[in-house]
C-alpha positions in Angstrom: 0.0 0.0 0.0 1.3 3.5 -0.9 1.9 5.9 1.9 0.5 9.4 1.6 2.2 12.5 2.9 -0.1 15.4 3.7 1.0 18.9 4.6 -1.6 21.1 6.3 -0.9 24.8 6.5 -2.8 26.9 9.0 -2.4 30.6 8.6 -3.0 32.6 11.7 -2.8 36.3 11.1 -1.4 38.5 13.8 -1.9 42.2 12.9 0.2 44.4 15.1 -0.3 48.2 15.1 1.3 50.7 17.4 -1.9 52.8 17.6 -5.5 52.5 16.7 -6.4 54.1 13.4 -9.0 53.9 10.7 -6.6 52.2 8.3 -8.0 49.1 6.6 -5.8 46.0 6.9 -6.9 42.5 6.0 -5.3 39.1 5.5 -7.2 36.3 3.6 -6.5 32.9 2.2 -8.0 32.5 -1.2 -7.6 28.7 -1.5 -7.5 25.9 1.1 -4.0 25.7 2.5 -3.7 21.9 2.1 -1.0 20.2 0.1 -0.8 16.5 -0.5 1.6 14.2 -2.3 0.3 11.0 -3.9 3.6 9.6 -5.2 7.3 9.8 -4.4 7.9 11.5 -7.8 5.9 14.5 -6.6 8.4 15.1 -3.7 11.1 15.9 -6.3 9.5 19.1 -7.5 8.0 22.2 -5.8 4.4 22.3 -4.8 2.7 25.7 -5.3 -0.6 27.1 -4.1 -1.0 30.0 -6.5 -2.3 33.4 -5.1 -3.0 31.6 -1.8 -2.6 34.6 0.5 -4.0 38.0 0.0 -2.8 41.0 2.0 -4.9 44.3 1.7 -3.9 47.5 3.3 -4.5 51.2 3.1 -1.4 53.1 4.3 -2.8 56.6 3.7 -0.9 58.1 6.7 1.8 55.7 7.8 4.5 53.5 6.4 4.1 49.8 7.0 6.6 46.8 7.3 4.9 43.5 6.5 6.7 40.5 8.0 6.0 36.8 8.2 7.3 33.7 10.1 6.2 30.1 10.5 6.1 27.6 13.3 6.1 23.8 12.7 3.7 22.0 15.1 3.0 18.4 15.9 5.0 15.4 16.9 7.3 15.5 13.8 8.2 19.2 14.0 11.9 18.5 14.5 12.2 16.5 11.3 10.9 19.3 9.0 13.6 20.8 6.6 14.5 24.4 7.5 14.0 25.8 4.0 10.8 23.8 3.1 8.1 26.6 3.1 8.4 30.0 1.4 6.1 32.8 0.2 6.6 34.1 -3.3 5.1 37.5 -4.4 2.7 36.7 -7.2 1.3 40.2 -7.9 0.7 43.6 -6.3 -1.2 46.7 -7.0 1.2 49.1 -5.3 3.6 50.9 -7.5 5.8 52.2 -4.7 6.2 49.3 -2.3 9.7 48.1 -1.5 10.1 44.4 -2.1 13.6 43.2 -1.2 13.1 39.6 -2.3 10.2 38.2 -4.4 10.5 34.8 -2.6 11.2 34.5 1.1 11.9 31.3 2.9 9.9 31.2 6.2 11.4 30.1 9.5 10.7 30.8 13.2 12.3 34.2 12.8 10.3 37.0 11.1 11.3 37.8 7.6 10.5 41.1 5.9 8.1 40.6 2.9 7.8 44.2 1.9 7.7 47.8 3.1 4.9 50.2 2.0 5.3 53.9 2.2 2.3 56.2 2.9 -0.1 56.6 0.0 -2.0 59.9 -0.3 -4.6 58.3 -2.7 -6.5 56.6 0.1 -7.0 53.4 -2.0 -6.6 49.8 -0.9 -3.4 48.1 -2.0 -3.4 44.4 -2.6 -0.5 41.8 -2.5 -0.9 38.2 -3.5 1.5 35.5 -2.4 2.0 31.9 -3.6 2.8 29.4 -0.9 5.7 27.2 -2.1 6.9 23.9 -0.7 10.4 23.1 -1.9 11.4 19.6 -3.0 12.6 17.4 -0.2 16.3 16.9 -0.4 16.6 14.7 2.8 14.6 11.8 4.1 11.5 12.8 5.9 9.1 10.5 7.7 5.7 10.0 6.2 2.7 11.5 7.9 1.1 14.9 8.5 3.1 18.1 9.0 1.3 21.1 10.4 2.5 24.7 10.0 1.2 27.8 11.7 2.1 31.0 10.0 2.0 34.6 11.3 2.0 37.8 9.3 2.8 41.0 11.2 2.0 44.4 9.9 4.1 47.0 11.8 3.3 50.7 11.6 6.2 53.2 11.4 
C-alpha cells in the first residue's frame, strides 16, 4: 500500500499596530492551505498554491513593514527541513512598495516581505503571495506536518 504525505498549512494572522487608526488591513486565504503528495515523484518538484494569500492595506498616513514567520507544530516538528516553506510574491497593486526579495523562505524568525510607504490616494493596495513547498532533499518521515504562519504588519 502506498503511503500518503499530507501537509496542512494553517495561517493565523497577527496584525500588530502601534496605535488604533481607521486604516483598513486584511489578510485572507484564497484557497484551502492543504498540500498532499500522492507519489514519491511529486516530492522531487516544488508544490505551489498560487495566489493563496491576499494582504490588503490602506497606508494613507503611515509606512508599513509586513513580516512573516512560520512555526512547525506536531510530533514531527523537529524533522521538518528548515527551508521547506516559502512565500513568493505573485502580484501587487502598489507601485511604490519596496520588495527586497520576491521569494522569502519562512522560518521561526520573522522575515520582511515588503515595506509600503504612505499613500495619499486613500486606496486599498493588494498583495498576492504563492505558498511554495520546496522539493525534499533529505529523508522525511511520512505523515502529516502542520504549520502555523504569522503575518505581522508594523506601523512606522
